VEXSE-81378 format. One record per residue (C-alpha): chain; y, x, z. Coordinates in Angstrom, 3 decimals, always signed. Example, Ala and Ser with C-alpha at 12.3 -4.5 7.8 and 13.67 -1.06 7.14 Angstrom:
BEGIN
["A",[-4.500,+12.300,+7.800]],
["A",[-1.060,+13.670,+7.140]],
//
This chain:
BEGIN
["A",[+0.314,+0.040,+0.085]],
["A",[+3.064,+1.240,-1.247]],
["A",[+6.194,+1.749,+1.430]],
["A",[+8.884,-1.124,+1.802]],
["A",[+11.852,-0.772,-0.485]],
["A",[+14.581,-2.917,+0.449]],
["A",[+17.795,-1.447,-0.699]],
["A",[+18.024,+0.722,-4.144]],
["A",[+20.869,+3.488,-4.632]],
["A",[+20.080,+4.475,-8.494]],
["A",[+22.547,+6.901,-9.922]],
["A",[+23.493,+4.131,-12.831]],
["A",[+26.304,+1.701,-13.043]],
["A",[+25.844,-1.580,-11.532]],
["A",[+25.232,-4.648,-12.577]],
["A",[+24.512,-7.423,-10.081]],
["A",[+22.766,-7.430,-6.649]],
["A",[+20.502,-10.455,-5.720]],
["A",[+18.690,-11.808,-3.199]],
["A",[+15.753,-9.681,-3.997]],
["A",[+16.359,-8.078,-7.365]],
["A",[+19.106,-4.813,-7.617]],
["A",[+20.025,-4.619,-11.741]],
["A",[+21.872,-1.302,-13.191]],
["A",[+23.206,-1.180,-16.411]],
["A",[+21.123,+1.205,-19.084]],
["A",[+22.891,+1.606,-22.150]],
["A",[+22.886,-1.597,-24.045]],
["A",[+20.210,-2.647,-21.828]],
["A",[+19.206,-3.516,-18.192]],
["A",[+17.450,-2.428,-15.297]],
["A",[+15.544,-4.865,-13.210]],
["A",[+14.226,-3.523,-9.827]],
["A",[+12.261,-5.931,-7.859]],
["A",[+12.523,-4.990,-4.335]],
["A",[+10.583,-6.090,-0.895]],
["A",[+13.473,-7.972,+0.519]],
["A",[+12.730,-11.936,+1.176]],
["A",[+14.853,-14.882,+1.269]],
["A",[+14.349,-17.797,+3.235]],
["A",[+16.790,-20.779,+3.819]],
["A",[+19.163,-19.131,+1.204]],
["A",[+18.901,-16.026,+4.146]],
["A",[+17.843,-12.691,+3.251]],
["A",[+15.941,-11.544,+6.391]],
["A",[+15.928,-8.180,+7.501]],
["A",[+12.150,-7.415,+7.509]],
["A",[+10.686,-6.547,+4.092]],
["A",[+7.171,-7.938,+2.711]],
["A",[+5.130,-5.005,+1.332]],
["A",[+4.336,-4.770,-2.001]],
["A",[+6.386,-7.918,-2.770]],
["A",[+8.721,-6.884,-5.487]],
["A",[+5.506,-5.220,-7.434]],
["A",[+4.117,-8.174,-7.203]],
["A",[+6.747,-10.156,-8.689]],
["A",[+7.658,-7.513,-11.484]],
["A",[+4.161,-7.462,-12.549]],
["A",[+2.826,-10.744,-12.500]],
["A",[+6.345,-12.325,-13.940]],
["A",[+5.803,-9.067,-17.163]],
["A",[+1.915,-10.898,-16.805]],
["A",[+3.272,-14.853,-17.396]],
["A",[+6.003,-13.381,-20.162]],
["A",[+3.484,-11.692,-22.389]],
["A",[+1.249,-14.981,-21.823]],
["A",[+4.199,-17.371,-22.966]],
["A",[+5.811,-15.239,-25.543]],
["A",[+4.478,-17.160,-28.530]],
["A",[+5.955,-20.090,-26.673]],
["A",[+9.335,-18.537,-26.385]],
["A",[+10.786,-15.308,-26.454]],
["A",[+11.744,-13.361,-22.955]],
["A",[+14.241,-10.639,-22.322]],
["A",[+11.515,-7.949,-21.261]],
["A",[+11.748,-5.268,-23.425]],
["A",[+9.632,-2.465,-21.266]],
["A",[+7.583,-2.905,-17.853]],
["A",[+8.095,+0.584,-15.966]],
["A",[+4.843,+1.885,-15.066]],
["A",[+5.613,+5.500,-15.642]],
["A",[+8.826,+6.477,-14.478]],
["A",[+9.226,+9.677,-16.377]],
["A",[+10.005,+7.421,-19.312]],
["A",[+13.755,+6.658,-17.347]],
["A",[+14.116,+10.275,-17.222]],
["A",[+16.694,+10.682,-19.814]],
["A",[+18.940,+7.847,-18.043]],
["A",[+18.829,+9.829,-14.745]],
["A",[+20.732,+13.111,-13.933]],
["A",[+18.244,+16.258,-13.954]],
["A",[+19.284,+16.579,-10.077]],
["A",[+18.159,+12.906,-9.445]],
["A",[+15.495,+12.227,-11.279]],
["A",[+13.759,+8.318,-10.958]],
["A",[+12.288,+7.666,-7.426]],
["A",[+8.428,+7.373,-7.916]],
["A",[+8.825,+3.538,-6.511]],
["A",[+10.284,+2.574,-9.649]],
["A",[+7.050,+2.068,-11.012]],
["A",[+5.796,-1.291,-11.031]],
["A",[+9.003,-2.356,-9.635]],
["A",[+10.954,-2.249,-12.667]],
["A",[+11.643,-3.695,-16.142]],
["A",[+13.521,-2.944,-19.238]],
["A",[+15.237,-6.082,-20.273]],
["A",[+18.054,-7.694,-22.895]],
["A",[+20.927,-8.521,-22.049]],
["A",[+21.650,-12.099,-22.385]],
["A",[+24.284,-14.942,-21.223]],
["A",[+22.740,-16.853,-18.493]],
["A",[+22.506,-20.468,-18.872]],
["A",[+24.173,-21.812,-15.089]],
["A",[+20.523,-23.656,-14.714]],
["A",[+17.741,-23.301,-12.712]],
["A",[+15.137,-25.528,-15.231]],
["A",[+12.593,-26.865,-12.051]],
["A",[+9.593,-28.621,-13.559]],
["A",[+7.509,-30.435,-11.075]],
["A",[+3.832,-31.199,-11.650]],
["A",[+3.013,-32.268,-8.095]],
["A",[+4.827,-34.359,-5.255]],
["A",[+5.955,-31.934,-2.825]],
["A",[+8.710,-30.044,-0.856]],
["A",[+11.924,-31.630,-1.454]],
["A",[+10.629,-34.129,-3.551]],
["A",[+8.581,-35.302,-1.046]],
["A",[+10.770,-36.172,+1.409]],
["A",[+13.123,-37.659,-1.513]],
["A",[+10.599,-39.482,-2.538]],
["A",[+9.352,-41.007,+0.703]],
["A",[+13.329,-42.724,+1.732]],
["A",[+13.943,-43.663,-1.775]],
["A",[+10.935,-43.396,-3.883]],
["A",[+12.720,-41.159,-6.249]],
["A",[+12.680,-37.303,-6.992]],
["A",[+16.373,-35.798,-7.732]],
["A",[+17.402,-39.640,-8.637]],
["A",[+14.147,-39.802,-11.247]],
["A",[+12.458,-43.138,-10.210]],
["A",[+8.756,-42.774,-9.363]],
["A",[+5.527,-45.050,-8.982]],
["A",[+4.823,-46.441,-5.678]],
["A",[+1.875,-45.860,-3.957]],
["A",[+2.135,-41.483,-4.043]],
["A",[+0.914,-39.871,-1.628]],
["A",[+2.384,-35.784,-0.423]],
["A",[+1.050,-33.324,-3.045]],
["A",[-0.524,-36.120,-5.099]],
["A",[-0.544,-34.766,-9.143]],
["A",[+2.356,-36.519,-10.814]],
["A",[+1.607,-39.055,-13.757]],
["A",[+3.022,-36.677,-16.197]],
["A",[+5.519,-33.048,-15.078]],
["A",[+9.325,-34.156,-14.635]],
["A",[+12.016,-32.198,-15.267]],
["A",[+14.535,-31.724,-12.266]],
["A",[+16.948,-29.212,-13.491]],
["A",[+19.667,-27.612,-10.865]],
["A",[+23.013,-25.906,-10.999]],
["A",[+22.545,-22.325,-10.639]],
["A",[+24.426,-21.000,-7.480]],
["A",[+25.583,-17.635,-6.416]],
["A",[+25.773,-18.228,-2.901]],
["A",[+24.567,-21.017,-1.315]],
["A",[+22.249,-24.094,-1.934]],
["A",[+21.465,-25.068,-5.837]],
["A",[+22.325,-28.556,-6.332]],
["A",[+20.244,-31.365,-8.551]],
["A",[+21.973,-32.157,-11.824]],
["A",[+21.328,-35.577,-13.507]],
["A",[+20.185,-35.429,-17.566]],
["A",[+24.116,-36.337,-18.027]],
["A",[+25.288,-33.345,-16.196]],
["A",[+22.729,-30.582,-17.803]],
["A",[+24.268,-32.026,-20.960]],
["A",[+28.018,-31.933,-20.315]],
["A",[+27.096,-28.294,-18.700]],
["A",[+25.613,-26.804,-21.646]],
["A",[+24.951,-29.368,-24.766]],
["A",[+22.911,-32.124,-25.567]],
["A",[+21.117,-29.811,-27.983]],
["A",[+20.550,-27.587,-25.449]],
["A",[+19.672,-29.708,-22.706]],
["A",[+16.650,-31.488,-24.779]],
["A",[+15.494,-27.487,-25.691]],
["A",[+15.491,-26.535,-22.301]],
["A",[+13.525,-29.508,-20.640]],
["A",[+10.991,-29.358,-23.730]],
["A",[+10.711,-25.695,-23.534]],
["A",[+9.840,-25.630,-19.820]],
["A",[+7.424,-28.497,-19.601]],
["A",[+5.546,-27.099,-22.413]],
["A",[+5.654,-23.484,-20.455]],
["A",[+4.958,-25.230,-17.218]],
["A",[+1.739,-27.073,-18.826]],
["A",[+0.118,-23.905,-20.456]],
["A",[+0.416,-21.818,-17.615]],
["A",[-0.796,-24.378,-15.275]],
["A",[-4.165,-25.162,-17.711]],
["A",[-4.634,-21.199,-17.579]],
["A",[-4.497,-21.184,-13.364]],
["A",[-6.482,-23.279,-13.299]],
["A",[-9.015,-21.247,-14.710]],
["A",[-7.992,-18.774,-11.821]],
["A",[-8.848,-21.415,-9.267]],
["A",[-4.984,-22.283,-8.586]],
["A",[-3.022,-24.960,-8.966]],
["A",[+0.656,-24.557,-9.879]],
["A",[+2.284,-27.407,-8.294]],
["A",[+5.975,-26.843,-9.376]],
["A",[+8.525,-23.820,-10.543]],
["A",[+11.540,-22.932,-11.706]],
["A",[+12.821,-20.991,-14.599]],
["A",[+15.925,-19.266,-15.921]],
["A",[+16.961,-19.137,-19.540]],
["A",[+19.934,-17.476,-21.467]],
["A",[+21.321,-16.815,-24.553]],
["A",[+20.212,-13.597,-26.572]],
["A",[+23.053,-13.767,-30.192]],
["A",[+22.310,-17.864,-29.874]],
["A",[+18.837,-17.765,-29.210]],
["A",[+17.137,-19.096,-26.120]],
["A",[+15.425,-16.448,-24.388]],
["A",[+13.643,-16.621,-21.202]],
["A",[+15.472,-14.364,-18.372]],
["A",[+14.705,-13.315,-14.288]],
["A",[+11.393,-14.213,-13.304]],
["A",[+8.502,-16.249,-14.018]],
["A",[+5.885,-18.068,-12.081]],
["A",[+6.058,-15.641,-9.027]],
["A",[+5.013,-16.715,-5.377]],
["A",[+8.713,-16.661,-4.771]],
["A",[+9.631,-19.124,-7.827]],
["A",[+6.539,-21.612,-8.033]],
["A",[+3.857,-22.972,-5.313]],
["A",[+0.493,-22.015,-5.890]],
["A",[-2.449,-23.777,-4.493]],
["A",[-6.231,-23.299,-4.159]],
["A",[-7.595,-25.732,-5.979]],
["A",[-10.884,-25.539,-3.917]],
["A",[-9.117,-26.274,-0.521]],
["A",[-6.289,-29.247,-1.976]],
["A",[-6.379,-32.547,-0.845]],
["A",[-3.560,-35.137,-1.809]],
["A",[-2.297,-36.793,+0.874]],
["A",[-1.120,-33.938,+3.399]],
["A",[+0.610,-30.989,+3.105]],
["A",[-1.154,-27.502,+1.253]],
["A",[-1.512,-23.751,+2.227]],
["A",[+0.664,-22.183,-0.388]],
["A",[+0.137,-18.721,-1.505]],
["A",[+3.692,-17.323,-1.237]],
["A",[+6.164,-17.661,+1.823]],
["A",[+4.548,-20.096,+3.532]],
["A",[+3.953,-18.193,+6.787]],
["A",[+7.399,-16.825,+7.340]],
["A",[+8.510,-20.426,+6.696]],
["A",[+6.492,-21.795,+9.162]],
["A",[+7.333,-19.220,+11.588]],
["A",[+10.898,-19.199,+11.314]],
["A",[+10.917,-23.072,+11.634]],
["A",[+8.864,-22.601,+15.283]],
["A",[+11.422,-19.718,+15.879]],
["A",[+14.556,-22.091,+16.950]],
["A",[+16.517,-20.039,+14.402]],
["A",[+19.723,-22.588,+12.749]],
["A",[+18.969,-21.210,+9.283]],
["A",[+22.397,-19.617,+9.866]],
["A",[+22.960,-15.881,+8.630]],
["A",[+21.840,-13.432,+10.321]],
["A",[+18.080,-14.100,+9.871]],
["A",[+15.668,-12.785,+13.098]],
["A",[+13.460,-9.839,+12.188]],
["A",[+9.737,-10.952,+11.297]],
["A",[+6.956,-9.996,+13.910]],
["A",[+4.136,-7.971,+12.060]],
["A",[+1.143,-10.612,+11.713]],
["A",[+3.906,-12.695,+9.563]],
["A",[+4.870,-9.788,+7.291]],
["A",[+1.026,-8.883,+6.904]],
["A",[-0.119,-12.607,+6.492]],
["A",[+2.603,-12.773,+4.039]],
["A",[+2.198,-9.781,+1.959]],
["A",[-1.709,-10.460,+1.511]],
["A",[-0.652,-14.081,+0.133]],
["A",[+1.217,-12.375,-2.752]],
["A",[-1.203,-9.773,-3.465]],
["A",[-3.902,-12.462,-3.666]],
["A",[-1.448,-14.721,-5.801]],
["A",[-1.595,-11.622,-8.404]],
["A",[-4.671,-10.623,-8.143]],
["A",[-6.472,-13.869,-8.730]],
["A",[-4.085,-14.825,-11.278]],
["A",[-4.026,-11.528,-13.438]],
["A",[-7.838,-10.314,-12.764]],
["A",[-6.365,-7.182,-11.840]],
["A",[-6.356,-5.662,-8.425]],
["A",[-2.894,-4.085,-7.087]],
["A",[-3.280,+0.029,-6.235]],
//
């Protein structure tokens, strides 16, 4: 298991620092590095999850390859050999070895200010809203559904993309006002197609993908997928052998962290508390298992 990487300080021009990823200018392209930072309830916690960044980067790269025939993406090269980045770094400060499997060279794109959420099952905030009003993000669903139940068909529930704070649900009209009617239709069609393709594959690996979120950008007016795709940070993965509608499911993500935070008494305002070792280890194991089961590869 590699050491925990919470922050990067590369001798490159910074582009943006997100909750989990640090991105740098790399000539005409970008170098995106997935750290081991963990965000919960929109707060970055002081405790990192070992190898989380490697899982996110390599699993996203796997899915980008799988879905490239559906929609192009921003990936130019997944960095597995740091020496390939040497000419971008000064001789006295070569690329750090931790970049291997954490970093990816990507195209610059004009990011669309939308998170494209697709839900195939009734869970999380969707279930909470349905219990109150019979809707999910304003969409009316059939009566009598239970928690974690598969929906009659996947639903598209886009949100705003907030740099800070919470993302907010968007109606179809609000999405059209934001990106244009034609683009709004294309985002919905593409997102649902990608979700359906990937969830059929995941079933062959023993996983249900309950829901996921995607991001898109424009590359010379061509729609491409950016950021990450179908990782434990952006999706709910459930073990098909343990699945049972009518109750919460055990997810392969940061569920142990959420559970501990809920019971800790934390008010969910910054700063977040440090995680105990057993919660960190349990979460790291879930991330690794998701990667290894979905890809059929081990994370050395």
